[in-house]
N, C-alpha and C positions, 0 to 999 in steps of 0.2 A: 504494500500500500504506500503511495507517495507520502513523503514526510509532512506536506502541508495538510493532508487528510488526518494524519496522526495528531497533529497539533490541534486541529479543529475538534476532533472527538475528545481529546484530553481536556480542552478548555470547556467544552460543553459539559463533560462530566464534572469538572471542577466547579462550574457555576451551580450545578445541582447540589453540591456538597455544602455550599454556603447557606447558613440559616438566615431567617428573617430577624431583624432587630426586635427586641433587645438581646436575643441570643447571638452568639458570635463563635467563630471557629478560628483557631490559630493556623499559621502556615504549616507548622509541623503536623497537625491533625489532618489538614487537607492532603499533604504529601502521603501520609499513611493511607488515607482513603484512596488516593490515586494508585498507590502501590498495590493495594488489594484488588483494584480493577485492571491491573496489568500495565499501568503507565509508569514509566521511569522518568523522574525529573528531579533536579536538585532544588533545594529550598531557594537558592538565589534566582534560578530561572522561574520558579513558581511565583516568587515575589514580583518579578518583572511582569509576568503575565497578569497578575492581579492589578498592578498599577495601570497597565495598558487597558484592561477590560473595564476598570472603573471610569475611564474616559468615555465609555460607550454605554455601560450598564449602570444602574443606580446602586453601586456598591460603596460601602463606607468602611473605613478602617478605624477602629478604636485604639489609638496609640497612647492613651492615658496611663497604661501600665503594661509591663512586659510579662508574658509574650503578647504582642499585638493581636487583636481579633478582628476578623472580617465578617460583615453582615450585609444582607440586602436591606435597603432602606425600608422603614416600617410600612410605608404606603406604596411600595413598588408593586407593579403588576406581577401576577403569578407567572413564573418562567418555566416552561416545559415544552417539549416537542415529542410527538406531534400535538396539534391542538385537540381540544375536546370534541368528540363526536356527540351527536344528539343523545344516544343512550347513556354515554358517560356523563353528559351535562345533567340529564334527568336524575341519574343516580346521586351525583354530588348535591344537587338542589334538594332532593328528598332527604339526604343525609343531614343537611343543614337544619331542616325542620325537625328531624328526629333528635339531633344532638343539642338543640338550642337550650333545653332545660336540664340537660344531663352533664354537660362538660363545664368545668370552671371557665370564667370569663377570659383569663389569659390564653387558654388553649383555643377558645373560640376566636379570639383576636388573631391568632396565628393562622387560622384557617380562612379568614375573611377574604383574602385575595382569590383563593380557589372558589369560594362560594360566588364571588362577584363574577369571575370568569365564566362559571356555569350559567349564571343568570343572563350574562351578555350573550352567550351562545344560544340560549333558548329564545331570547328576545329577537335574535337575528333570523330565526326560522319563520317561514310563512305559516300562518295560523289556519290554513284551509283544512289540514288533516287533524287538527285538534291537539297537536303535541304540546303546545304552550298551555293548554288547559288541563293537562294531565295532573299537575300538582294540586288542582282543585278536586281531584277524584280519589285521592288516597289520603289516609290519615292513620297515624300510629297512636294507640292509646295504651299507657302503661297498665299492667295487670294489678298493680298495687296502688295504694293511696299516694298521689304525687306529693313530693316534698321539694322544697327549695334547696338549691345547692349552697353549702357553706362558702364563706369568702376565703380565698387562698391568695397569699402574697404573690404578686406577679414575679418578683425576683426569686422567690423560692421555687416557683414553677419553672423559671428559666434555668436555674442551677440544676434542678432534678433532671430536666430534659437533657441538658448537656452532659451530665454525669452518666446517665443511662446510655446516651448515644455513643460516648467515647469510653465507657466502662471504667470510670474513675471514682474513687472514694470521695466522700464529702464529710464535713463536720456540720452538725445541726444543733439547734437549740429547740428542744421539744417539750411541750407541756402535756402532761397526762391529763385526762379528764378530771376536772375539779381542782387541779393545781394552778396556782397563780404564778409560780416561779418556774421557768423552763430549765431543763438540764442539758448540758452540752455533751455530745457524744460523737465519736467517729464511726461512720457506718459504710457498709458496702451496699449501694442501691442495686437491686436485682430486677425489679419489675414494677410497673404501675398497674393498678387494678381499678377499673371503673365499676362501681357497684351502686346502681341507682344514681342518686345525686352525689354520692360520696366518692372521693378519689383516695385510694390507699397506696402506700408504698411498701413493697416487700423488700426486706433488707436483712443484713447481718450486722450486729453491733460489734464494734471493735474487730477482734479476730475469732469470736465465738462461732461455732458451727451452726447453732440453731437459727432458724429463720423467723423473723418477727414481722408483724404487719402494723404499720403506723398510719394514722389519719393525716393526710397531707395538710389539711387546714389547721392542725395543731403544731405545725412546724413554724416557729417564729422567724428563723433565719437559717440560711444554708450557705456554705462556702465550699467551692470546688478545690480538691487537692490533686496533686500530681500522681499519687499512688494509684495503681491499677486496682479495679474491683476484682475480688477473688470469688468466683461462683462455686457453690457446693457441688461436689461430684454428682452428676446426673440430674442437675437442676432443670426442671421443666415446668413452666407456668401451666401448661395444658394438663399435666398429670396432677398438679396441685389442685387445679380447678375441678377436675374429675373426682378427686378425693374429698371435695367439699371443704377444703381448708378455709376458703374465703366465705363459706357459709358459717364461719366462726365455730367450726367443729375441730375435732382432733384428727380428721382424715380417716376415721375408722368406718369400714363398710359393714352394713347389717342387711339381713334378709327380712324385709318388711312384709308383713301380712296385715291387711286392713280390709274391712268390710264397709261398703258405701250403701247408704239407703238409696232407693230407686231415684234416678235422675241426678244424683250427686257426683257420680264417678264416670259418667258417659264420655267426658272429654278425654279420658285416658285411652280410649280406643284410637284416637287420632294423635294424641300427644302423650306417649307413654313415659313412665317414670324412668325406665332403663331399657337397655336392649334385651335383657332377659325377662322382661315383664310377662306375667301370665295372668290373664283375666278369665274369670269363670262366673257365669250368671247363676245365682242360687234359685231354688224353687220358688222362693217368695219375692223374686225379682230384684233382690239385693245383688250387689256386685262385689266379688272377692278379687283383690289384687295382691299378687305376690311379686316382689321386685327387689333387686339388690341396689341399695341406695346408700349414700353417705349419711352417717348419724350426726346431724347438726341441729342447732337451734332453729335454723331456717326451715328444716323439715317439720319440726314441731309447730312452728308458727303457721305453716301451710296447712297442716292437719287441723289445728285449732280453728282455722278459718271456716271449716265446714260445720263447726258446732256439733250438734247431734247427728249430723249427716254422715259422719265417718267414725268408725271404731277401730282402734289398733288392737290386733289380736296378739301379735308378736313382733319383735322380741319382748320379753317380759319387762326389761329395763325401760324400754320406750313406753310401754303401756303404763308402767308405774309413774313415769314422768308426766304422761298425759292426765292420769288420775289426779296427780298433785296439782297440776295447772288448773284443771277443772274445779277442784276443791277451792283453790284460792280465788278463782273467778266467782264461784258461788258465794264465798264469804264477802266479796266486794259488793255484790248486788243483793245480799240478803236484806229484806225489808228492815228499816230502822224502827226502834220502839218509840222514837220521838214523834 
């Protein structure tokens, strides 16, 4: 391939590595990203490319501290090739509607250029086939009570994103629920988890092996370190999610057997609890379900939502927990003598 083509593809890839302000990336991290994509370039040549491209593209360099960091300007148009197709634009526009009440404001701000590009693409399409009206024909409704997202410090959000992207440790000042004074700790950020309106950080404290989960809105401040993040052997967010860790359980799997009153469990035919779920209709039209699921408080909350429409048969530990919850609920709503 001619050398000028090599330079073109390298610069295109380089521009895609640069984040939007207030995030930034150093020349060293850009070079590592290019190395991973098969492009060899010295830091001196890379710095020269960035200076040249900043005369054409809205790139800015933060030289207030070393190492210097490069960013796209905050209001710069979304940069990518090729342009959005109509199906892609529809997908992005619908994602904006879905994420509006779920993601913290700093994260939404970073996505605004992509949302605007999608809207511009749809507005440029002729309306004779109804594609522009598609967004008025779909809606997503959360299955639980909607809650407002807590406020997250934009600078904390920026540092977490950069640390996860470049796999670097950070120091944080974190307030536990109910505490007024934060505690400073060095952590290894492993993953971000969006759970309803809450954003959580999966991490390791100092060099301990156990994995902890922190509410991002309780992080008062965060500072990026040079030390690399060390992931636990075999770490996988998908496996942890399947084990129910972020349902606030211990990751233990149980064999659930429950009986649903007529009409209460019909949705399980179309949306099963697990791949090994077995349904059986009883002679009195009740529905028995047997499935392997993670033992979490979320499972208990789900079952309690059916009230008397669902009965846990086994395991005995879960049935006992449901009995205790029902007893506490009965005490709360027992008629007062007043």
